[in-house]
C-alpha positions, 0 to 999 in steps of 0.5 A: 020395524018401521023405517022413517019414511013409513015403509016397513024395513026388513030385519036380517033373517034369522037363518034356519034349516028345517028346525036347526037354527044356524048362525047369521054370520058366516064362517069361511074355509078354503084349501088348494092343491096343485095337480099334475093333470090338465084342467079338463081332466081335473074338472071332469073327475071333480064333477063326476058326482058318484066318484066323490066317494073315491076322494072326498072324506066319508062322502058319497054324492049323486046328481038328483036333477039338472042343477041339484046334488045330494052328498051324504057325509058320515057312516050311516046312521051317523052323518048328514045329507048336504043338499046343493043347487049348482048356481054357476057352471063353467067347465073346466074352470068353475063350479059354484053351489048353494048348500041348502041342507038341514046342517050345511047351509051357505055357498061353496066354489071350486075353481080349476085353473091352469098352472105351470105344473098342470092345474091348481084347484081352489076350494072355498066355502062360506058357511052358516054354522048349524046350532046357533051359538053352540055352533059358533062356539065350537067352530074354533075347534072344528075349523082346523079339523074340517080344513085338514079333511078338505086338504086330505080330500083335495090331495086324493082328488089330485092323485085320482086325476093324475092316475091315467085311465081312471 
C-alpha cells in the first residue's frame, strides 16, 4: 500500500504463530487474589517456575534461559507449549512476559502489591486468540472457563504462599 508521499506504508501484520493463524485484535482477561503473606514470599513462590505445577491448573513450567520460560498446559499428549520471554522483572512487585508460542501469543503481567492483609496479586493477559475467526467465535464460551481456571490457580498460589515452610 502506498502512502500519499510515495513512501510505502505498512499494513497491520496478520498475526501468525508457526502456521496457526491468530486474531489481530487482542482479548483481555484478568483476576486478582488477596494473600495473607508478604509480597516477597508471594513473588518468590510465583516465580519459582518448577513449582507452577503445584498451583497452576494442569501446567508445568521451567526456565530455559535467563529471560525465557516454557510452560506446558494439559495432559500429554493433549495440551500445548506456551513459550514466554520475560520482558520486565521487578521483584517483588512485577513480572511481565511476552507469549511467543504457537497457540498462546500476546502479553501477560502479574503484579504483587502490599495490602492491609498481606499481598494483593493481580494477573492480567492481553492475548491474540489462535485459529482466527473460529477462535474469536469461541472466545465468549472459553473466556469464563479460562477466567475460572485463572482464579482457581490464584487461590492455590495464595494457599501455597500462606503455608509456612513451603
